[in-house]
N, C-alpha and C positions, 0 to 999 in steps of 0.2 A: 504494500500500500504506500502511496505517496506520503511523505512526511508532512506535507501541508494538510492532508486529509486526516492523518493521525492527530496532529495538533488540534485541528478544528473539532474533531470528535471529542477529544479530551477536554478542550475548552468548554464545549457545550455540556459535557458530563459534569464537570466540576462546578460550572455555573448553575446548573440545575440542582445539584446537591446542596449548593449554598442558597437555594431558593431566591435566586437573583435574576432579574430580567436582563436582557441585552442592554437596555438603556442604563440600568443601574451599574452594570459592569463597565460600560463605556465611560460613565462619569468617573468611576474609581480609577480607570486606566488613563483618563484624559484624552479619549478619542471619541469619534462619532459612533453612534449606534450602528450605522451602516457598515462601519469598519469591523465591528465585532461580528456582525452577520456574515460579512465576506470571509473573515477568518474561520468562522465555524463551518462554512461551506467549502473550506479548503482552497479558496481563491486568492489568498494573500501569501506572499513570501514575507513572513514576519522577520523582523530583526531580533537579535539577541536581547536588545533593550525592551522590545515589545513583549517578548517571552517573559522577561523578568517582571515587567509591570503587570502582566496577566497573573503570574504566580502570586505576586504580592496582593493583588486585588482579590484573589480567590483564597488566599491564605493556604497555599500548597507549595510544595517544593517544585522548582522549575522542571526537574527531570520527569515528574509525573505527567506533565503536559506533552511529553515526547514518547511515552511508553506505548508500545503497540498493543499490548494486552493488559487492559485494566480489569482485574478480577471482578470487581463489583459492578462493572458496567453492564454485564449481562448481554 
């Protein structure tokens, strides 16, 4: 699977676990909601800084956003 899709799936997974909307995540990350949507769809080549901001906003370790198999994702 493409790393952008893996990141997007994990971003959505952890955002949902945090009971956070795309808009709320966008505010915490300092980006537009449409950017979060594009990332979740695997359409963005995110920078390492964006990865870091997403991890901080979701209160997860950055490596979790890059793992191919998240056990509790189902």
